[in-house]
N, C-alpha and C positions, 0 to 999 in steps of 0.2 A: 566399609570397615570388612565385609564379610562374602566370601562367596557362599555358597550353600554346601551341599552335602560335601564336596570336595575339599572343603576346605579342613574338615576333620582329619584328613590324612597327612595334612600337612603337620599337625602340631606331635602327631606321632615319629615323624622322623626325628624329634629330638631324642625319642628312645633309641632309635637305630644307632644314630649318632653317636651317643656315648656308650649304648649297649655293648656293640661289637667291637667298638674301636677303643675301648679305653685303656690304651698303653701309647701313647705318643711317642715315649721314648722307649724303644725296645732293648736298649742295654741296660734297664734300670734293674737294678736288683738290691734287695733289702739288705743292709749290712748289719752283721749279727755285732752285740757288744762284745769287744775285746776281754780275754780271760785275763785277770788280774794274777800276776805270778811273783814268785818271792824275786828278790833281786838277783840272787845264785841261779835262778834257774831260767832266767830270761834267754842266755845265750844258747842254752841246750834245747829249749822246747818251741823257739819260734820258728825253726825250719820246719819241724814236724807239723807245725800249725799251719804253714803256708801250704803245705801238702795237701792237708785234708781239705782245704778249702776249695782246691780244684775242681774236684765233682761236683761241688754245688754250682759253680758257675757255668759249668758244660751241663748239667741237668737245666738250670734256669732258661737258657738258650736253646733248648730243643726245639727243632720246628717242625710244624705238620707236614706230614710228608705224602702230600696229595695234589695233584693238580688242580688249578684254579676252578675249572669248569665243573670239577668232580668233589668241591669240597664242602657243598650243603650239607650233607649228612654229619660230616666231621664237625663241623662248624655247631650245627645244631646240636647235635650230642654235648658238645662241652658247655655250649651257653646254657642249656636248659639247668645245668646244676649251679647256676649262678644266680637264679633269683627264686625267692620262694612263692612266687606270684604265680597262680594257676593259669593265667593269661599269655604269659610268657611263650610257653610251649605252641601255642596256636600262632602267634605271630611270627614264630620263626619258622613256620611253613613255606613261607615265601621262598622262590627259586632265586639263584643268583644272589644268594646273600650278600657277599663280599662285593661285588661289583656294584649291587644297588647303594650299599653303604658308602662307597668310595665316592660314587656320582653325588650321592646326598650331601656328604660332608662338603666336596667341592662346590657345589650351588650356595650352602649356609654360608661357608666362608667369602664367599663372594656376595652375600647378600641377597641371592635368589631364592626364589620357592623350589624346593626339591620334589614337587609334587609327581613327577614322573618316576621316580624311584619308589614310590611307595605304592602298595597295591593290597597292603594286608590290613587295614584299618579304615574302616568307615564308618558315619554316624547316621543313624536314621532320621534324625530330626535336623531340619534347617537352622540356621542362626537365629537367634531370637534376639528381638529388638523391644522395645516399651515406649509409649508416646506419653509425655507429660506435658501439659501445658503447650501442645502444637509442637514441640520439639522431640526428638529420636534420641534414644539412650541404649547403649548395649543392654541387655536384659541380665543381670548378675547370676539369676538362675541358669542360664544356659552355660555359665562357665562349669557346672556340674557335669556336662557332658565329658570334660576332658579330666574327671577326677581320676579315672581309671588309668590314663597316662600318668598322672603323677605317682598315683600310687605303685605302678609297675617300675617306675624307675627309681623310685625310693627303695625299693626291694632289692636292687642290684649289690651286688657283693664286690666293691671298687677294686681292692686288691687282686680278686679273681678275673675281673676283666683285664687287668694290666697283664697279669700271666698269659691270658688268651690272647691277647694283642702281640706279644713277646712272640708266641709261637706261630702267629699268622702273619707278621709284620713282611715276611716276601712274599705270600699272596696278595697282601693288600697294595704293596708298592706295584707289584706286578700287573694288577687291575688298575692302578693310576696312571702306569706307563699306557696301558693299551688305551686309557681315555683319552690321552693326547698330551702327558707331561713325562716324555722320556727323561728329563734332566732334572725335574722337580722333586723334591723330598717331600712324601705325602705327610709326615710327622708334622712338617711346619703348616700345611693345610689344616691340618686337625687342629692343631693348638688354635690358628686363626678362626676356626668355627667355634671353637668353645669360649674365646673370647666375645665373638660375636655375641652370642647369647647371653653371656653375662653381662652386656653392657644394657640389655632390657631393664627399663625401670619398672618398678613395682606400683602399679597405679592404684591411688587411692581416691574414691570417689567414684561417681558416675561418668562413663566416657559417652561425651556428646557426638551424636553421629550426624552427617549429610546425605541426603538420600541423592543417589545419582541414578542412571537410566535402569540398571539391572543389579546393583549393590548400594552399599554405604561405604563411607569414608570418614574419618575421624576427624573432627573439627577442629581438634587440638594440632597445630602445625608441628609442633615437637613429635608428637606421636605420628601423626601422619607421614612426615619426612624420614621415619626409620625404614629401615631395610624390609623389603618382604618378609624376609626370615624372622626378622625380630618382630615384627607385628602379628606374625601367626604364633609367636609364644605370648603376645600379650593378651589375644584373643581367648586365653586358655584360662585367665582369671588371675587374681593376684596370689591367691593361695598357692594354685600351682606354680606360678611363676617362682614363688619362694621356694617352693618345695624342690622344683626342679634346679633351681639355680644352687642351692644347698648341697645336693648331690654331684652338680657339676664342680662346683669348687673343691668338694672333697676329692672327686676323680681327678681332677686338675692338680693337685698337689701329690695325688698318690703317683701320678706320672712323672713328677719331678717337674712341673712348671713353676717357676718362682712364683712366690706368694704375690709380688709386686708386679708381676705380668698379670694377673687375674683381676678385673675389676672389682671394684666393692660394689655390694648392693646398694641402690639409692632408691629414694622413694619421689615418684611424681604426682603430686595432689592436684585433682580438679575440682576442689570443694572451694 
């Protein structure tokens, strides 16, 4: 079911995944409601209106003018304004933020553990289990270790992250090219990662475990057969899963991902 201390750092990857990257379509621009004009004024005022909108488009696509390997301070300063939670700043003190984010997203999109990209969040306590009638279960009290993750994630300003990604898009794509994908669009990978996490079921009831040599696995095959990235989210507990997925959906819609492409929340009962 879980490894020990290092497992905790995987859960926080979800924050990095969404936090820095929340803008999968970097040409996304909010449309302003059209001004209702009297019929006789339409021909005269439409050209002026079109000219007035041009600076808005140019401003929305303004890019961060720094080198990729010198972008940490810029990203950090901008990201700190997008969450009211005091823990955000300390998490952003990690180095190579964009490169680590890109690597983590790529791993999650492929169902893999992004452990190697995370170095700013650890838990002091080991994974908690309880024994009942000779059987082992995940201890629900252990889920509270991840409440901070859910709280920070929920504090994110979704629209602000979209704007940050718009400005960081070229740097992110450069990091993705350096990772070994010169012909692949990172936007599609980010979308796949979001969808991967939205597919995780909300588990109602106790999770039965099977003891292995140095760890535990989930006895329910439907849960155990999930990808490593998905199982890391389940280990955060149902309340945190719901909280994180709600924000994921909100961000996904803000990014312009069609609603029918975002998996709906589902319940998996073990009772």
